[in-house]
N, C-alpha and C positions, 0 to 999 in steps of 0.2 A: 735261278728262279725258285721261289719258295713253294713247297708242296704242303698242303693242309693234310693233317692226319685224319684218321677215321672219325675221331671225335671232333673234327673241324676245329682243331686248335693250332695256333701258330705261336712263335716266340717273338716277343717285342722287347726292346731295350729302352730303359728310361734315359733320356738325354742329360738328365741332371746328375744322377748318381751312378749311372752305368749298370744298374741291376737289370737282369734279364728274367722274364717270367712268361708263362703261358697265357694266352688270351684266346678266347673263343670267338667264332664268327658272330654268335649271338651278342656278345658284349660289344663287338665292333659295330654291329648294326643298330644296337640300342640307342647310342648317342653319337652317331656318325663318326665312330672311331675314337672319340675322346675318352681317355681313362685317367685315373689317378694312381701314381706309384704307391705301392704299399709300404715302401721304406722311407722315402723322403717327401711324400705327399705332393710331388710335382705333377702338374696336369699337362698332358701332351696327347698328340694324335698317334695312337698305336699303329694305325695303318701305315703311316709314313716312317715308322721306326721299326718295322719288322726285321727280324734278325734270323739268320740260318744257324746260329749256335744253339747249344743246349741252354735251357733256362738255369738261373742260379738255383742250386739245390735247396736252399732254405725257403725259396719262394715258388717251388713247383706247384702248379695247380693240380689238386688231386680230386676235387669234387666234380661230379658230373653236372650237367646243365640244370637238371631239376633241383639238385641240392644247392646250386649257386643261387637259384631264384629264391629258395626258401631262406637261406642264411647268407645273404650277400656280404655281411661284414666279415666272414671268415676267409674270404678270398683275398689274395695279395693285391688284387687290382680292384679299385672301386670305380664304377662307372659314374659319371657326373653329367647332368643335363647341360647343354650349351646353348639351346635355342629358346627354352621356355622358362628356365629358372631365373628368378630375380634375386639379386643380392642387395642386402641392406647396408648401405654406407652411412646411415645416420650417425653411427657412433664416431665415424671419422669426422663428420661435420661438427659433432659435439666436442670432440677432442680439439679440433681446430679453433672452435670458439673459445674453449677454455684456455688454450695456449695464447690466443689473441688477447683474452682478458688479462692473463698473467703478464704478458708483455706490456699491455697498456697500463696495468696497475704499477708495474715496475718503473715504467717511464714517468708516470705521474708522481710516484714516490721520489724518484730521482730529481724531477723538476722542483717538487716541493722542498726537498732537502737543500738544493742549491738556492732556491728562493729565500729560505730562512737564513742561510748563510749570508746572502747579499743584504737582506734586511737588517740582520744583526750587525754587520760591518758598518752599514750606513748609520744605524743608531749609535754605535760606538764613536764614529767620527763626529756626529752631531754633538754627542755628550762631551767629547774632548774639546770641541770648538767652544761650547758654552763654558766649560770649566776654565779654559784658557782665557776667555773674555772676562769673566767675572773675577778671576783671581790673577789677572795679569800683573797687578802691582806687586803682590806677594811673590809671584814667580820671578819677576824681574829682580826683586830684592834678594831672594835666596839663591837664585840661579842666574848670576850676571852674565854667564856665558851665552844664554839664549835671549838676552835683551834685544839684540839686533833683530833676531827673527820675530820677536814679539812686536817690535816697532813696525816692521814690515806688515805684520798681520793686522795691527791697529790702523795702518793707513788704508787698508782695504775696508775696514769697518768704520772709518772716520772717528776713531777714538784716540786717546792718548794714554801714556803710561806715566803717571805721576809717582812721586816718592811715597813710601808708606807713611801712615799716620797712626802709630801705636803710642797713644798718650801714656800708657802704663810703662813704656820703656824710656820715658823722659822724666827727669827729676830736677828740682831746684836745689842745688847743692848748698847754696847760702844766699842770703839777701839782707839788706838793711836800708834804712832811710837816714840821710844826713842833712842837717840844716846848714844853710849858708850864712855864716856870721855877717857877711857884708850885705846880704839881701835877706831880710827876715821872712819874706813871702816866698822864697825859693827853697825847694828841697831837692835832694839828689837820691835817686833810687839806684842801688847797686845790687846786682844778682848774678849768679853763675848757673847756667843751664847745662845739663849733661844728657847726652844720648847714650843709654846703656845697651842699645841694640847692636847687633853685629852687622847692621846695614844702615845706610844713610836714611834720614827721615826728613819730612817736611818740617820747616821751622814752625813752631806753634805760635798761637796768639797769646798775649799776656793780658790778664785782667787784674788791675790794681784797684783796690778799694781802700780809701782813707777813712779812718774811724776817729771818733771823739773819745773822751775819757770814759764814756759809758759803753764803749765798743759798738756804738751805733754808726752805721754807714753815713759818712758826710758827703762823699763824692765817689763815683766809680767811673773808671775809664778803661777802654780796651786798646791795646797797642798791637798793631800788625807787625810782621817781621821787617817790612820796609821802614818802620818807624824806630825800631830799636837796634837794627843791625848797624855795625860800623861801616864806614866807607871802605870799599874793597872786598867786603864779604858778599859772596854770591848766593842770593836767595835760592836760585834754581838748583844749585849744587846740594843744598840741604845741609842739615846738621850731620856731620860725618859720624861713622860708627865709633863707639867708645871714645867720644870726643866731647869736649865742653867748651862753652864760649862765655865771655863776660859781657854783661849788659850794664850800661850807665845812662840813666835818663834824668834830665833836669826838669823839674815841674814847678810851675808857678801856682801856689795855693792861695794867693791873695789874702783874704781875711778868714780863711777856713780854720786855720790853726789846728791841724790834726795832731792827735797824740799817738795814733797807731795805724797799722795798715794790714791788709791781707793781699796775698799775691797768688794767683792761680794760672795754670797752663791749660789751654784747651784748643781743640781744632774746630773751626766753624763747620 
């Protein structure tokens, strides 16, 4: 059983840090026994934690009651109101809002980041699809290993992959006109065409212009590959890379009597 001293003081012990200190009956009565530890600032009910040991030396209460009332901050025990004091938790709400905003902002940035990545990938895919479509002929010519894949791709788009048409890679190596002694109105055109490219090309069209002694055009005619290719030569296979072919055409000039000619290659 605890016995109060003449100054009506008792010893209580902080449940958090274990510090013992004197507490007066006035302090206990002031806030229904609720006090604050002068060392760890823990709040507890001193009445329920009364102790029969001596108080901790450094926290022994030496002021009388009147001095405690005048200078309450000097006492090791601070009384706190428990029934009427209102605590302001608005800063907690503000902090929560700020944290929520930070989390929300971070989530938005993350979503925007992934959205840009997805959009960029889609744009790259669309760009590659367009490049493949418009340059499918060149890709098939320079990269024959992917021609099968390009053919499958074109089936989806209802397109075809034709042979390249690079007229600057074609040349007429030689050409001449021969008259037929047996038939004065018949002439023979001889020419050699060469593909200087490293890939097969579409056979070009030939444009033959017969001229008179004034180098004026007398007649002009265009010959398609089907008209000048020899039997057995495959037009679809094209003019092979670094390859040449010979052409021989018999022409009936009737009464034109040409004295010269011009020969051109072109793609329609």
